All heavy atoms as TSV, in Angstrom:
chain	resi	resn	atom	element	x	y	z
A	1	MET	N	N	0.963	8.529	-23.427
A	1	MET	CA	C	1.939	7.658	-22.815
A	1	MET	C	C	1.491	6.199	-22.972
A	1	MET	O	O	0.321	5.861	-22.818
A	1	MET	CB	C	2.023	7.954	-21.281
A	1	MET	CG	C	2.945	7.053	-20.511
A	1	MET	SD	S	3.451	7.625	-18.923
A	1	MET	CE	C	2.032	7.215	-17.950
A	2	VAL	N	N	2.396	5.318	-23.304
A	2	VAL	CA	C	2.122	3.934	-23.496
A	2	VAL	C	C	2.666	3.104	-22.387
A	2	VAL	O	O	3.834	3.226	-22.001
A	2	VAL	CB	C	2.719	3.423	-24.881
A	2	VAL	CG1	C	2.454	1.947	-25.072
A	2	VAL	CG2	C	2.168	4.258	-26.031
A	3	LEU	N	N	1.849	2.266	-21.760
A	3	LEU	CA	C	2.289	1.451	-20.645
A	3	LEU	C	C	2.602	0.053	-21.115
A	3	LEU	O	O	1.922	-0.501	-21.971
A	3	LEU	CB	C	1.209	1.397	-19.552
A	3	LEU	CG	C	0.830	2.791	-18.962
A	3	LEU	CD1	C	-0.307	2.611	-17.966
A	3	LEU	CD2	C	2.029	3.361	-18.285
A	4	SER	N	N	3.622	-0.540	-20.498
A	4	SER	CA	C	3.997	-1.916	-20.811
A	4	SER	C	C	2.968	-2.903	-20.314
A	4	SER	O	O	2.502	-2.790	-19.218
A	4	SER	CB	C	5.363	-2.231	-20.200
A	4	SER	OG	O	5.637	-3.550	-20.392
A	5	MET	N	N	2.640	-3.888	-21.115
A	5	MET	CA	C	1.680	-4.912	-20.721
A	5	MET	C	C	2.384	-6.256	-20.392
A	5	MET	O	O	1.769	-7.260	-20.138
A	5	MET	CB	C	0.686	-5.163	-21.814
A	5	MET	CG	C	-0.188	-3.970	-22.123
A	5	MET	SD	S	-1.394	-4.214	-23.380
A	5	MET	CE	C	-2.373	-5.556	-22.723
A	6	VAL	N	N	3.703	-6.239	-20.333
A	6	VAL	CA	C	4.506	-7.457	-20.128
A	6	VAL	C	C	4.266	-8.029	-18.710
A	6	VAL	O	O	4.107	-9.223	-18.600
A	6	VAL	CB	C	5.990	-7.166	-20.354
A	6	VAL	CG1	C	6.808	-8.414	-20.048
A	6	VAL	CG2	C	6.191	-6.760	-21.793
A	7	ASP	N	N	4.285	-7.223	-17.704
A	7	ASP	CA	C	4.257	-7.692	-16.304
A	7	ASP	C	C	2.971	-7.395	-15.622
A	7	ASP	O	O	2.923	-7.161	-14.387
A	7	ASP	CB	C	5.435	-7.046	-15.565
A	7	ASP	CG	C	6.757	-7.549	-16.030
A	7	ASP	OD1	O	6.860	-8.653	-16.518
A	7	ASP	OD2	O	7.749	-6.737	-15.938
A	8	GLN	N	N	1.859	-7.393	-16.288
A	8	GLN	CA	C	0.593	-7.035	-15.676
A	8	GLN	C	C	0.164	-8.069	-14.656
A	8	GLN	O	O	-0.628	-7.792	-13.791
A	8	GLN	CB	C	-0.475	-6.797	-16.698
A	8	GLN	CG	C	-0.372	-5.473	-17.403
A	8	GLN	CD	C	-1.633	-5.196	-18.297
A	8	GLN	OE1	O	-2.436	-6.074	-18.529
A	8	GLN	NE2	N	-1.705	-3.986	-18.681
A	9	HIS	N	N	0.590	-9.311	-14.793
A	9	HIS	CA	C	0.140	-10.368	-13.866
A	9	HIS	C	C	1.007	-10.383	-12.581
A	9	HIS	O	O	0.665	-11.103	-11.653
A	9	HIS	CB	C	0.293	-11.721	-14.522
A	9	HIS	CG	C	1.718	-12.097	-14.879
A	9	HIS	ND1	N	2.348	-11.547	-15.995
A	9	HIS	CD2	C	2.581	-12.937	-14.281
A	9	HIS	CE1	C	3.586	-12.077	-15.994
A	9	HIS	NE2	N	3.755	-12.893	-15.015
A	10	LYS	N	N	2.002	-9.553	-12.504
A	10	LYS	CA	C	2.904	-9.546	-11.321
A	10	LYS	C	C	2.429	-8.469	-10.385
A	10	LYS	O	O	1.972	-7.415	-10.812
A	10	LYS	CB	C	4.345	-9.320	-11.744
A	10	LYS	CG	C	4.893	-10.452	-12.577
A	10	LYS	CD	C	6.357	-10.192	-12.953
A	10	LYS	CE	C	6.921	-11.305	-13.754
A	10	LYS	NZ	N	8.297	-11.044	-14.133
A	11	PRO	N	N	2.594	-8.652	-9.061
A	11	PRO	CA	C	2.246	-7.636	-8.094
A	11	PRO	C	C	3.148	-6.426	-8.192
A	11	PRO	O	O	4.334	-6.589	-8.466
A	11	PRO	CB	C	2.337	-8.303	-6.749
A	11	PRO	CG	C	3.025	-9.581	-6.957
A	11	PRO	CD	C	2.978	-9.939	-8.421
A	12	LYS	N	N	2.609	-5.246	-7.963
A	12	LYS	CA	C	3.358	-3.996	-8.105
A	12	LYS	C	C	3.158	-3.161	-6.835
A	12	LYS	O	O	2.035	-3.043	-6.331
A	12	LYS	CB	C	2.830	-3.261	-9.299
A	12	LYS	CG	C	3.538	-2.013	-9.668
A	12	LYS	CD	C	2.885	-1.391	-10.961
A	12	LYS	CE	C	3.692	-0.230	-11.423
A	12	LYS	NZ	N	3.144	0.323	-12.639
A	13	CYS	N	N	4.227	-2.599	-6.351
A	13	CYS	CA	C	4.123	-1.683	-5.218
A	13	CYS	C	C	3.459	-0.367	-5.639
A	13	CYS	O	O	3.944	0.266	-6.608
A	13	CYS	CB	C	5.557	-1.429	-4.675
A	13	CYS	SG	S	5.554	-0.309	-3.243
A	14	TYR	N	N	2.397	-0.028	-4.951
A	14	TYR	CA	C	1.665	1.162	-5.327
A	14	TYR	C	C	2.370	2.442	-4.828
A	14	TYR	O	O	1.981	3.556	-5.207
A	14	TYR	CB	C	0.236	1.150	-4.775
A	14	TYR	CG	C	0.148	0.841	-3.318
A	14	TYR	CD1	C	0.213	1.821	-2.363
A	14	TYR	CD2	C	-0.010	-0.467	-2.910
A	14	TYR	CE1	C	0.083	1.559	-1.045
A	14	TYR	CE2	C	-0.108	-0.765	-1.532
A	14	TYR	CZ	C	-0.046	0.279	-0.606
A	14	TYR	OH	O	-0.125	-0.042	0.734
A	15	LEU	N	N	3.398	2.310	-4.039
A	15	LEU	CA	C	4.091	3.485	-3.526
A	15	LEU	C	C	5.270	3.875	-4.453
A	15	LEU	O	O	5.594	5.056	-4.627
A	15	LEU	CB	C	4.612	3.244	-2.099
A	15	LEU	CG	C	3.501	3.083	-1.061
A	15	LEU	CD1	C	4.066	2.589	0.284
A	15	LEU	CD2	C	2.731	4.390	-0.931
A	16	CYS	N	N	6.007	2.858	-4.944
A	16	CYS	CA	C	7.214	3.176	-5.779
A	16	CYS	C	C	7.173	2.536	-7.145
A	16	CYS	O	O	8.127	2.686	-7.902
A	16	CYS	CB	C	8.484	2.766	-5.025
A	16	CYS	SG	S	8.587	1.000	-4.720
A	17	SER	N	N	6.157	1.760	-7.427
A	17	SER	CA	C	5.915	1.158	-8.785
A	17	SER	C	C	6.914	0.066	-9.120
A	17	SER	O	O	7.072	-0.324	-10.270
A	17	SER	CB	C	5.895	2.213	-9.891
A	17	SER	OG	O	4.872	3.117	-9.661
A	18	ASN	N	N	7.608	-0.565	-8.131
A	18	ASN	CA	C	8.466	-1.691	-8.394
A	18	ASN	C	C	7.613	-2.894	-8.608
A	18	ASN	O	O	6.564	-3.087	-7.990
A	18	ASN	CB	C	9.418	-1.908	-7.245
A	18	ASN	CG	C	10.495	-0.859	-7.126
A	18	ASN	OD1	O	10.670	-0.052	-8.018
A	18	ASN	ND2	N	11.158	-0.846	-6.007
A	19	VAL	N	N	8.047	-3.804	-9.528
A	19	VAL	CA	C	7.328	-5.038	-9.817
A	19	VAL	C	C	8.012	-6.236	-9.186
A	19	VAL	O	O	9.246	-6.302	-9.202
A	19	VAL	CB	C	7.237	-5.223	-11.322
A	19	VAL	CG1	C	6.517	-6.501	-11.648
A	19	VAL	CG2	C	6.541	-4.076	-12.015
A	20	PHE	N	N	7.249	-7.150	-8.610
A	20	PHE	CA	C	7.776	-8.315	-7.859
A	20	PHE	C	C	7.177	-9.576	-8.455
A	20	PHE	O	O	6.177	-9.597	-9.090
A	20	PHE	CB	C	7.415	-8.194	-6.393
A	20	PHE	CG	C	8.069	-6.938	-5.742
A	20	PHE	CD1	C	7.390	-5.775	-5.688
A	20	PHE	CD2	C	9.346	-6.989	-5.284
A	20	PHE	CE1	C	7.964	-4.642	-5.162
A	20	PHE	CE2	C	9.957	-5.871	-4.753
A	20	PHE	CZ	C	9.242	-4.725	-4.656
A	21	GLU	N	N	7.871	-10.695	-8.133
A	21	GLU	CA	C	7.479	-11.990	-8.671
A	21	GLU	C	C	6.250	-12.582	-7.964
A	21	GLU	O	O	5.454	-13.236	-8.546
A	21	GLU	CB	C	8.585	-12.991	-8.550
A	21	GLU	CG	C	9.793	-12.699	-9.477
A	21	GLU	CD	C	9.401	-12.783	-10.974
A	21	GLU	OE1	O	8.621	-13.684	-11.321
A	21	GLU	OE2	O	9.821	-11.927	-11.720
A	22	ASN	N	N	6.103	-12.313	-6.687
A	22	ASN	CA	C	4.930	-12.787	-5.962
A	22	ASN	C	C	4.559	-11.843	-4.761
A	22	ASN	O	O	5.283	-10.885	-4.540
A	22	ASN	CB	C	5.227	-14.183	-5.417
A	22	ASN	CG	C	6.473	-14.244	-4.534
A	22	ASN	OD1	O	6.743	-13.337	-3.775
A	22	ASN	ND2	N	7.263	-15.313	-4.713
A	23	LEU	N	N	3.455	-12.087	-4.196
A	23	LEU	CA	C	2.968	-11.209	-3.133
A	23	LEU	C	C	3.832	-11.206	-1.907
A	23	LEU	O	O	3.941	-10.192	-1.186
A	23	LEU	CB	C	1.523	-11.641	-2.713
A	23	LEU	CG	C	0.462	-11.224	-3.736
A	23	LEU	CD1	C	-0.863	-11.807	-3.277
A	23	LEU	CD2	C	0.379	-9.784	-3.870
A	24	GLU	N	N	4.472	-12.344	-1.586
A	24	GLU	CA	C	5.359	-12.391	-0.440
A	24	GLU	C	C	6.582	-11.403	-0.600
A	24	GLU	O	O	6.935	-10.711	0.329
A	24	GLU	CB	C	5.852	-13.821	-0.193
A	24	GLU	CG	C	6.618	-13.984	1.075
A	24	GLU	CD	C	5.808	-13.647	2.327
A	24	GLU	OE1	O	4.592	-13.915	2.283
A	24	GLU	OE2	O	6.391	-13.182	3.260
A	25	GLU	N	N	7.154	-11.361	-1.775
A	25	GLU	CA	C	8.247	-10.419	-2.028
A	25	GLU	C	C	7.756	-8.959	-1.920
A	25	GLU	O	O	8.455	-8.158	-1.379
A	25	GLU	CB	C	8.842	-10.664	-3.399
A	25	GLU	CG	C	9.621	-11.944	-3.564
A	25	GLU	CD	C	10.256	-12.093	-4.906
A	25	GLU	OE1	O	10.407	-11.087	-5.635
A	25	GLU	OE2	O	10.635	-13.234	-5.237
A	26	LEU	N	N	6.591	-8.729	-2.417
A	26	LEU	CA	C	5.952	-7.376	-2.333
A	26	LEU	C	C	5.769	-7.006	-0.860
A	26	LEU	O	O	6.129	-5.944	-0.438
A	26	LEU	CB	C	4.660	-7.322	-3.046
A	26	LEU	CG	C	3.804	-6.055	-2.911
A	26	LEU	CD1	C	4.638	-4.810	-3.389
A	26	LEU	CD2	C	2.527	-6.157	-3.605
A	27	ARG	N	N	5.245	-7.952	-0.050
A	27	ARG	CA	C	5.011	-7.704	1.346
A	27	ARG	C	C	6.324	-7.407	2.112
A	27	ARG	O	O	6.375	-6.441	2.877
A	27	ARG	CB	C	4.291	-8.905	1.964
A	27	ARG	CG	C	3.810	-8.617	3.395
A	27	ARG	CD	C	2.977	-9.813	3.880
A	27	ARG	NE	N	1.727	-9.971	3.120
A	27	ARG	CZ	C	1.409	-11.037	2.362
A	27	ARG	NH1	N	2.249	-12.071	2.316
A	27	ARG	NH2	N	0.307	-11.095	1.710
A	28	LYS	N	N	7.342	-8.189	1.820
A	28	LYS	CA	C	8.636	-7.948	2.437
A	28	LYS	C	C	9.249	-6.575	2.068
A	28	LYS	O	O	9.740	-5.827	2.913
A	28	LYS	CB	C	9.632	-9.018	2.060
A	28	LYS	CG	C	9.334	-10.386	2.681
A	28	LYS	CD	C	10.361	-11.404	2.259
A	28	LYS	CE	C	10.048	-12.789	2.836
A	28	LYS	NZ	N	10.920	-13.785	2.365
A	29	HIS	N	N	9.083	-6.239	0.765
A	29	HIS	CA	C	9.568	-4.931	0.273
A	29	HIS	C	C	8.854	-3.792	1.028
A	29	HIS	O	O	9.512	-2.849	1.510
A	29	HIS	CB	C	9.320	-4.851	-1.230
A	29	HIS	CG	C	9.365	-3.432	-1.765
A	29	HIS	ND1	N	10.559	-2.741	-1.896
A	29	HIS	CD2	C	8.390	-2.567	-2.091
A	29	HIS	CE1	C	10.299	-1.555	-2.378
A	29	HIS	NE2	N	9.009	-1.387	-2.511
A	30	GLN	N	N	7.543	-3.898	1.140
A	30	GLN	CA	C	6.802	-2.832	1.745
A	30	GLN	C	C	7.159	-2.678	3.238
A	30	GLN	O	O	7.182	-1.596	3.793
A	30	GLN	CB	C	5.289	-2.994	1.549
A	30	GLN	CG	C	4.886	-2.683	0.119
A	30	GLN	CD	C	3.419	-2.864	-0.084
A	30	GLN	OE1	O	2.749	-3.566	0.641
A	30	GLN	NE2	N	2.918	-2.262	-1.137
A	31	GLU	N	N	7.376	-3.826	3.910
A	31	GLU	CA	C	7.743	-3.799	5.321
A	31	GLU	C	C	9.142	-3.200	5.557
A	31	GLU	O	O	9.372	-2.640	6.591
A	31	GLU	CB	C	7.683	-5.154	5.943
A	31	GLU	CG	C	6.275	-5.690	6.078
A	31	GLU	CD	C	6.175	-7.131	6.535
A	31	GLU	OE1	O	7.228	-7.811	6.683
A	31	GLU	OE2	O	5.079	-7.654	6.771
A	32	ILE	N	N	9.987	-3.320	4.561
A	32	ILE	CA	C	11.346	-2.784	4.706
A	32	ILE	C	C	11.457	-1.381	4.156
A	32	ILE	O	O	11.865	-0.477	4.867
A	32	ILE	CB	C	12.378	-3.721	4.018
A	32	ILE	CG1	C	12.413	-5.059	4.732
A	32	ILE	CG2	C	13.723	-3.042	3.953
A	32	ILE	CD1	C	13.186	-6.154	3.944
A	33	ALA	N	N	11.081	-1.166	2.868
A	33	ALA	CA	C	11.291	0.115	2.229
A	33	ALA	C	C	10.265	1.177	2.638
A	33	ALA	O	O	10.548	2.331	2.643
A	33	ALA	CB	C	11.279	-0.109	0.710
A	34	HIS	N	N	9.045	0.726	2.953
A	34	HIS	CA	C	7.978	1.689	3.280
A	34	HIS	C	C	7.420	1.356	4.688
A	34	HIS	O	O	6.198	1.378	4.947
A	34	HIS	CB	C	6.820	1.553	2.275
A	34	HIS	CG	C	7.280	1.681	0.850
A	34	HIS	ND1	N	7.877	2.797	0.328
A	34	HIS	CD2	C	7.380	0.752	-0.165
A	34	HIS	CE1	C	8.198	2.623	-0.960
A	34	HIS	NE2	N	7.895	1.391	-1.258
A	35	LYS	N	N	8.297	1.117	5.653
A	35	LYS	CA	C	7.937	0.635	6.961
A	35	LYS	C	C	7.038	1.689	7.686
A	35	LYS	O	O	6.042	1.247	8.259
A	35	LYS	CB	C	9.237	0.416	7.757
A	35	LYS	CG	C	9.006	-0.093	9.142
A	35	LYS	CD	C	10.330	-0.328	9.870
A	35	LYS	CE	C	10.069	-0.844	11.305
A	35	LYS	NZ	N	11.315	-1.102	11.990
A	36	GLU	N	N	7.333	2.947	7.607
A	36	GLU	CA	C	6.533	3.946	8.297
A	36	GLU	C	C	5.116	4.019	7.752
A	36	GLU	O	O	4.116	4.056	8.495
A	36	GLU	CB	C	7.183	5.326	8.174
A	36	GLU	CG	C	8.485	5.419	8.916
A	36	GLU	CD	C	9.282	6.644	8.487
A	36	GLU	OE1	O	8.857	7.374	7.588
A	36	GLU	OE2	O	10.335	6.858	9.148
A	37	PHE	N	N	4.979	3.935	6.424
A	37	PHE	CA	C	3.644	3.913	5.825
A	37	PHE	C	C	2.808	2.714	6.223
A	37	PHE	O	O	1.656	2.874	6.526
A	37	PHE	CB	C	3.818	3.954	4.273
A	37	PHE	CG	C	2.496	4.061	3.519
A	37	PHE	CD1	C	1.863	5.285	3.332
A	37	PHE	CD2	C	1.882	2.904	3.057
A	37	PHE	CE1	C	0.666	5.368	2.634
A	37	PHE	CE2	C	0.662	2.980	2.363
A	37	PHE	CZ	C	0.084	4.177	2.134
A	38	VAL	N	N	3.440	1.542	6.149
A	38	VAL	CA	C	2.755	0.327	6.503
A	38	VAL	C	C	2.276	0.305	7.965
A	38	VAL	O	O	1.221	-0.010	8.288
A	38	VAL	CB	C	3.595	-0.895	6.179
A	38	VAL	CG1	C	2.963	-2.188	6.697
A	38	VAL	CG2	C	3.850	-1.014	4.664
A	39	GLU	N	N	3.167	0.729	8.844
A	39	GLU	CA	C	2.867	0.752	10.302
A	39	GLU	C	C	1.774	1.739	10.560
A	39	GLU	O	O	0.866	1.476	11.367
A	39	GLU	CB	C	4.092	1.147	11.109
A	39	GLU	CG	C	5.140	0.017	11.206
A	39	GLU	CD	C	6.362	0.450	11.940
A	39	GLU	OE1	O	6.499	1.647	12.323
A	39	GLU	OE2	O	7.238	-0.418	12.212
A	40	PHE	N	N	1.755	2.863	9.906
A	40	PHE	CA	C	0.713	3.867	10.170
A	40	PHE	C	C	-0.688	3.341	9.705
A	40	PHE	O	O	-1.659	3.631	10.364
A	40	PHE	CB	C	1.066	5.171	9.363
A	40	PHE	CG	C	0.052	6.227	9.541
A	40	PHE	CD1	C	-0.004	7.008	10.685
A	40	PHE	CD2	C	-0.896	6.517	8.546
A	40	PHE	CE1	C	-0.966	8.001	10.831
A	40	PHE	CE2	C	-1.861	7.507	8.674
A	40	PHE	CZ	C	-1.902	8.247	9.845
A	41	HIS	N	N	-0.716	2.637	8.608
A	41	HIS	CA	C	-1.987	2.188	8.044
A	41	HIS	C	C	-2.471	0.800	8.552
A	41	HIS	O	O	-3.544	0.422	8.241
A	41	HIS	CB	C	-1.972	2.241	6.522
A	41	HIS	CG	C	-1.885	3.610	5.998
A	41	HIS	ND1	N	-2.993	4.424	5.981
A	41	HIS	CD2	C	-0.892	4.317	5.494
A	41	HIS	CE1	C	-2.699	5.584	5.405
A	41	HIS	NE2	N	-1.376	5.578	5.140
A	42	GLN	N	N	-1.625	0.112	9.305
A	42	GLN	CA	C	-2.055	-1.173	9.800
A	42	GLN	C	C	-3.062	-1.083	10.912
A	42	GLN	O	O	-4.039	-1.850	10.959
A	42	GLN	CB	C	-0.834	-1.985	10.306
A	42	GLN	CG	C	-0.143	-2.734	9.218
A	42	GLN	CD	C	1.051	-3.550	9.768
A	42	GLN	OE1	O	1.541	-3.272	10.855
A	42	GLN	NE2	N	1.451	-4.521	9.012
A	43	ASP	N	N	-2.873	-0.167	11.839
A	43	ASP	CA	C	-3.750	-0.039	12.953
A	43	ASP	C	C	-4.718	1.148	12.712
A	43	ASP	O	O	-4.393	2.292	13.078
A	43	ASP	CB	C	-3.010	0.151	14.283
A	43	ASP	CG	C	-3.892	0.156	15.496
A	43	ASP	OD1	O	-5.047	-0.327	15.341
A	43	ASP	OD2	O	-3.424	0.652	16.517
A	44	THR	N	N	-5.939	0.861	12.172
A	44	THR	CA	C	-6.827	1.937	11.879
A	44	THR	C	C	-7.677	2.323	13.110
A	44	THR	O	O	-8.315	3.387	13.128
A	44	THR	CB	C	-7.814	1.537	10.784
A	44	THR	OG1	O	-8.503	0.295	11.206
A	44	THR	CG2	C	-7.087	1.254	9.481
A	45	ASN	N	N	-7.607	1.615	14.245
A	45	ASN	CA	C	-8.366	1.941	15.418
A	45	ASN	C	C	-7.776	3.093	16.167
A	45	ASN	O	O	-8.457	3.743	16.934
A	45	ASN	CB	C	-8.449	0.699	16.348
A	45	ASN	CG	C	-9.231	-0.413	15.753
A	45	ASN	OD1	O	-10.139	-0.171	14.910
A	45	ASN	ND2	N	-8.962	-1.636	16.135
A	46	SER	N	N	-6.490	3.361	15.944
A	46	SER	CA	C	-5.847	4.416	16.725
A	46	SER	C	C	-6.015	5.796	16.054
A	46	SER	O	O	-5.627	6.802	16.650
A	46	SER	CB	C	-4.334	4.163	16.915
A	46	SER	OG	O	-3.731	4.149	15.617
A	47	HIS	N	N	-6.605	5.840	14.881
A	47	HIS	CA	C	-6.801	7.101	14.181
A	47	HIS	C	C	-8.032	7.824	14.709
A	47	HIS	O	O	-9.068	7.203	14.949
A	47	HIS	CB	C	-6.972	6.871	12.676
A	47	HIS	CG	C	-5.753	6.263	12.033
A	47	HIS	ND1	N	-4.889	6.993	11.302
A	47	HIS	CD2	C	-5.308	4.973	12.045
A	47	HIS	CE1	C	-3.937	6.204	10.863
A	47	HIS	NE2	N	-4.168	4.966	11.305
A	48	SER	N	N	-7.915	9.096	14.972
A	48	SER	CA	C	-9.063	9.843	15.366
A	48	SER	C	C	-9.833	10.356	14.172
A	48	SER	O	O	-9.297	10.351	13.119
A	48	SER	CB	C	-8.616	11.059	16.234
A	48	SER	OG	O	-7.760	11.876	15.508
A	49	SER	N	N	-11.011	10.804	14.428
A	49	SER	CA	C	-11.864	11.295	13.290
A	49	SER	C	C	-11.307	12.614	12.783
A	49	SER	O	O	-10.748	13.416	13.523
A	49	SER	CB	C	-13.292	11.402	13.740
A	49	SER	OG	O	-13.403	12.301	14.785
A	50	ALA	N	N	-11.470	12.821	11.499
A	50	ALA	CA	C	-11.046	14.036	10.884
A	50	ALA	C	C	-12.104	15.097	11.023
A	50	ALA	O	O	-13.320	14.819	11.198
A	50	ALA	CB	C	-10.794	13.812	9.411
A	51	PRO	N	N	-11.740	16.384	10.944
A	51	PRO	CA	C	-12.752	17.453	11.032
A	51	PRO	C	C	-13.754	17.291	9.929
A	51	PRO	O	O	-13.401	17.062	8.767
A	51	PRO	CB	C	-11.944	18.742	10.873
A	51	PRO	CG	C	-10.543	18.359	11.214
A	51	PRO	CD	C	-10.386	16.905	10.856
A	52	GLY	N	N	-15.049	17.362	10.248
A	52	GLY	CA	C	-16.080	17.225	9.290
A	52	GLY	C	C	-16.631	15.768	9.145
A	52	GLY	O	O	-17.545	15.575	8.408
A	53	ASP	N	N	-15.994	14.830	9.811
A	53	ASP	CA	C	-16.514	13.446	9.782
A	53	ASP	C	C	-17.908	13.421	10.475
A	53	ASP	O	O	-18.099	14.064	11.501
A	53	ASP	CB	C	-15.578	12.485	10.480
A	53	ASP	CG	C	-14.428	12.136	9.635
A	53	ASP	OD1	O	-14.367	12.511	8.457
A	53	ASP	OD2	O	-13.528	11.425	10.127
A	54	VAL	N	N	-18.796	12.604	9.936
A	54	VAL	CA	C	-20.107	12.453	10.504
A	54	VAL	C	C	-20.264	11.041	11.152
A	54	VAL	O	O	-19.943	10.111	10.500
A	54	VAL	CB	C	-21.164	12.657	9.397
A	54	VAL	CG1	C	-22.575	12.484	9.969
A	54	VAL	CG2	C	-21.057	14.051	8.787
A	55	THR	N	N	-20.749	11.006	12.354
A	55	THR	CA	C	-21.023	9.737	13.000
A	55	THR	C	C	-22.495	9.477	12.916
A	55	THR	O	O	-23.274	10.285	13.321
A	55	THR	CB	C	-20.537	9.790	14.474
A	55	THR	OG1	O	-19.186	10.155	14.505
A	55	THR	CG2	C	-20.745	8.456	15.149
A	56	ILE	N	N	-22.850	8.292	12.479
A	56	ILE	CA	C	-24.258	7.934	12.341
A	56	ILE	C	C	-24.588	6.971	13.474
A	56	ILE	O	O	-23.924	5.913	13.645
A	56	ILE	CB	C	-24.563	7.255	11.009
A	56	ILE	CG1	C	-24.239	8.224	9.877
A	56	ILE	CG2	C	-25.985	6.759	10.930
A	56	ILE	CD1	C	-24.368	7.657	8.503
A	57	PHE	N	N	-25.626	7.252	14.228
A	57	PHE	CA	C	-26.032	6.393	15.369
A	57	PHE	C	C	-27.141	5.504	14.934
A	57	PHE	O	O	-28.034	5.843	14.275
A	57	PHE	CB	C	-26.444	7.285	16.609
A	57	PHE	CG	C	-25.271	8.040	17.126
A	57	PHE	CD1	C	-25.064	9.331	16.773
A	57	PHE	CD2	C	-24.394	7.419	18.027
A	57	PHE	CE1	C	-24.004	10.055	17.341
A	57	PHE	CE2	C	-23.323	8.119	18.556
A	57	PHE	CZ	C	-23.117	9.443	18.160
């Protein structure tokens, strides 16, 4: 598979691979189109530990 090198300098949404002109457009897109994903991953303090996680004291 050959990938295009034309828009490598532009930010790209890692969820749907859309390319944007700047980071602000990407941020707005993710807040609208991928709202649930962004909200879930913004607050990492509310996540509980997964089974098998090790806590080091």
